[in-house]
N, C-alpha and C positions, 0 to 999 in steps of 0.2 A: 720223499720230500714233497711238500705241498707248494704249489706255485700259484701266484695271484696275477691277474691281468687287469690292466686299465682299459675299459671299453668305452669308446666314442666320447671321451671326455677331453676334447681338444683344448679347451680353455685352461686346463690345469695341468697339461703335460710337463711344463718346465718345473712346476712346484712338486710333482708327484712321482717323477720318473725314478727317483732313487728308492721309492717304497714298493714298486711294482716290478715283476720279472719279465713282463712282455706287454705289448699293447695289441688290442684287437680293435680294428676300425672298419666302418662301413662307409664307403663313398667319399673318401677324402679327396679324390681327383675330381669327382662331380662338383664339390663345394670348394675346391682350391685350398684345402687345408692340410695337404700332405707334408709340407715343410715343417709344420708344427710338431710332427711325430719324429723329426730327426734326432732329438735328444736320446731317444731309445736306441737308435742305431749307434750313435756316438758312444753310448754307454755299454755297447756290446750286448744289447738286448733285442730281441726279435719284434718285428711288427708284422702281424698277420692281418691282412687287409683284404676286403672284397669290394667289388664294384658290381652293380646289377645292370644287366643288359645282355645283348647277344654277341655273336662272333665278331661283329664289326667293331666292338670296343678293343679287341685285343691289339690291333695295330697302333692304336693310339695310347692305351693305358700301360701295356706290358713294357715298352722301352722306358717309360718314365718310372714304373715300379721297380724295375731291374736296376736303373740308375741310382735309385734311393736305397737299394738293397732290402726292399720289402718282400715278403712272401705273400703274393697277391693272387686271388682267384677272381675270375669273372663268372657270375652265377645269374640265372633267371631270377626275377624277383619272387616267383612263386616257389623257389627253392626246390625245383625238381632235380633230377639226376645230372642235368647239363652242368658242365663246368669247363672252364679253361684255366689252366694253371700257367701263370706267366714264369717263364724260365729264362 
């Protein structure tokens, strides 16, 4: 089965959620846009999300991501091996 994701298209989530299997988002916490992705969660669909920064982001981002039921990683902007998975 082939799956299709909506990536970073915050403005059209409400109109497009039924056409996509999951969402991929970068920095919705940074830009205060995460609530816009809730229709995916309500529809039983995953939201895979990443915030860019260091260890210090974990204490502020992870509780919010977990409360929204997002699958969130914190990564360095240069996309090296560093990552923190919010659990």
